[in-house]
C-alpha positions in Angstrom: 0.0 0.0 0.0 3.0 2.3 0.1 3.2 5.3 -0.1 -0.5 5.8 0.7 -1.8 3.4 3.4 -4.3 5.6 5.0 -6.9 3.6 7.1 -5.0 0.3 6.5 -5.2 -2.4 9.1 -1.5 -3.3 9.9 -2.2 -4.5 13.5 0.4 -7.0 14.8 2.4 -6.9 11.5 6.2 -7.2 11.5 7.5 -4.0 10.0 10.8 -3.9 11.8 13.7 -2.2 10.0 11.4 -1.2 7.1 11.9 2.0 5.1 8.5 3.8 5.5 9.8 7.3 4.7 7.0 9.7 3.5 4.3 7.1 3.9 0.8 8.2 4.6 -0.6 6.0 7.5 -3.3 8.5 8.5 -6.0 6.7 10.6 -4.2 3.3 10.1 -4.4 0.6 12.8 -1.0 -0.4 13.9 -1.8 -1.8 17.4 0.9 -4.2 18.6 2.8 -3.8 15.3 6.6 -4.2 15.3 8.1 -1.0 13.9 11.5 -1.4 15.8 14.3 0.1 13.8 11.9 1.4 11.1 12.5 4.8 9.4 9.4 7.0 9.1 11.0 10.3 8.1 8.3 12.8 7.1 5.6 10.1 7.6 2.0 11.1 8.2 0.4 9.1 11.0 -2.4 11.5 12.0 -5.1 9.7 14.0 -3.3 6.4 13.7 -3.7 3.7 16.4 -0.3 2.5 17.7 -1.4 1.0 21.0 1.3 -1.4 22.4 3.3 -0.9 19.2 7.1 -1.5 19.4 8.8 1.6 18.1 12.2 0.9 19.8 15.0 2.7 17.8 12.5 3.9 15.1 13.3 7.2 13.4 10.2 9.3 13.3 12.0 12.6 12.5 9.7 15.3 11.1 6.7 12.9 11.2 3.2 14.1 11.7 1.7 12.2 14.7 -1.1 14.5 15.7 -4.0 12.7 17.5 -2.2 9.4 17.4 -2.9 6.8 20.0 0.4 5.7 21.5 -0.8 4.2 24.7 1.6 1.6 26.1 3.8 2.0 23.0 7.5 1.3 23.5 9.4 4.4 22.3 12.7 3.4 23.9 15.5 5.0 21.8 13.2 6.3 19.2 14.2 9.5 17.4 11.4 12.1 17.8 13.2 15.2 16.3 10.7 17.8 15.1 7.7 15.5 15.5 4.2 16.9 15.8 2.6 15.2 18.8 -0.4 17.6 19.2 -3.3 15.8 20.9 -1.4 12.5 21.0 -2.2 10.0 23.7 1.0 8.9 25.3 -0.4 7.4 28.5 1.0 4.3 30.0 
């Protein structure tokens, strides 16, 4: 579905170390997905569901994450430089 995967259901998928630069994942379901080590530079994830997702060491530089659900997501070592997290849910 790259580069336009808006509304896609990618829950529990193994996307580790994947190049997802500039991808549009607006409103996508990525609950419990493995995005460890993935690159999502300039990606659009507005309103996406990433509950319990593994984002360890992922590079989300300049990504648009407004309104994203990151509850219980693992962001250990993730690069969040210039990321838009307005109205994002980061509760543990």
